N, C-alpha and C positions, 0 to 999 in steps of 0.2 A: 504494500500501499504506499508507504512511505518511499519506495524507490518511481513508483508509478507518478508520484504526486511530484517529484524533485523532477523525473523526464519532464511531465507536462510543466513544471514551473519556468525551466530552462530552455523550452521551446519557443517557437513565434506566436503559438497559439496564447501566450500569457495576456499581451495588450489587448487581443481581440476579446479574450474573456472578461477582462474589464470592462472593457466598452459595452460588451453583452450585458454585464450585470447593470451596470449604469443604465442602459435601455429598459432592460426587464424591469428594474425596481422605480423608474419613472412611470413604467405603464401598470406595475402593479400596487403601486403607493396611492391608495383613492383618497383624494383631497375632499372630501364628502362629509358634510357636518349633518345630513338627514339619516335617517334611518339606523342613528347608533343605538348602541346598546348602553349599559352603565359600566360602573367601575370593574366589576367581577365578571366582564361579559368579553369572551374572545372567540372571534376575532375581531372584535369591536363593533360590527354591524350588524343589522338585522337582516339585511337585504341579501340573497343568495350570492349573486355575483361580485357585490363587494365583498361578501367573505372570502371567495375564493382569491380574488386579488389580494386581500390584504394577509392571506395564509401563504400564497404563491411568495408574496415580497418578504415576508418574515423568513421562510425556509432560504431565498437567496440570501439573504444578511446571514443567515447561520452558517451556511457554506462559504460565503467569502471570509467571513472572520475566522472560522477554524481552517481553511486552507492558510490565510496569512499568517496566524499564529503559529502554525505547524511549520513553515517555512523561515520565519522570522525569528520568533521567541521562544520555541521549544529547545532551549538550553538552560543549564543549571550555571549562572553568573555568579550566583551567592548561595550558598547552599540553605542558610537560615531564612533568608527572603524566598527563595525559590518554596522551600517546603511549607512556610506560612502562606504563601499566596495560592499556591495549588491545593492546599487542603482547607485553607478560609473559603476557597470558591467552590470547592464542592460542598462544603457546609453550607455555605450562601444558598447556592441552587437547591437543596433538600429543605433549608429553614424559611426562607425568606417570605413565602406566603403567610406564614404563620405570624412573624411579626408584623406584616403589614396589615393583616386583620386585627391584631391588637391594638395597634397604633389607630387606625382607623376607628375602631370600635370606643375605644377608651378615651380619645381625644378629639379626632376629626368631628366625627357627628355629634357629640355631646357638646361642642364649644361651635360647630356651624361655622369653623374656616373657611376663608375663602379659596380659591385654588391653587393661586401661588403658595399662600402661606401652608396648604395642605399637602401640597406637592413638597415642598422642600422639607418637610417636620416629617412626612413619610419615608422621604428618599433618604436623608441623613438619619433620622430615626432607626430605620430599619438598617441602615451600615452600622451603625453605633452598635446597635443589639446585638447584630451578629457576629462582630469582632470583639465586642465584649464577652458573649457565651462561648464564642470559639476557644478563647485563649485559656480558661481555665479546664472547659472541656477537655482539651488536645493535650494539658497539662497533666491531668487525671489519666487520660488513656496512655501515656507513656510513661507514667508510673505503674499501671498495672502490666503494660506490655512494651517493656523497654524496646526502642528500636534495635536492630542486630545491626552491629559492626559490619560493612562491606567492604571487602579489600579489592582492589585494582585488578581487572584480570590482565596477567603480564604474560605475553608471547615468549616462548624461549626460543631466541633468534637462531641459538647455536644448532638445535635439533632440526629447524626447519633446512628443505634444501634449497639450495642456490636456484638462480634461474636457469643455467647450464645444466645442472643435474635435472630439473623438470623437464626440460627439451629433449635430454637424452634419454626420460623414462618414459619419452610419450611417443618417441619412435621405435 
């Protein structure tokens, strides 16, 4: 999979793919403010054609982001930051909806906050709740199940045949 993605990323298809993504996203991004659903309604529209366009546009963005992250950002630059970001992002994926509902039900609806205030509170409040609960849960998990020490895999260069020996054995 990685080899195929890398070959595709190095080919002349890449600029065409980006152009196609932008075109498809512009077609599948409904800028319609009628037939809209409510806060917990996906794909945000009640009208079926708008639902289809919105869902296709979402999957285009997911595919594009996965492709870019696999090519550019899938390296461990700093072990601590890498482990925190990857672990916290998985935890955020699993728990974000719970924190959104808690914040909306306990703060946004009772105080009838306007859109901008509610958006900022829900966005940053959810981020804060995710981080504040991930750190102690991860600490507890690592106390119970300590991470295994991993050693780098080292090749024994002396035991490998040279290029000349490989060619002789092939003949």
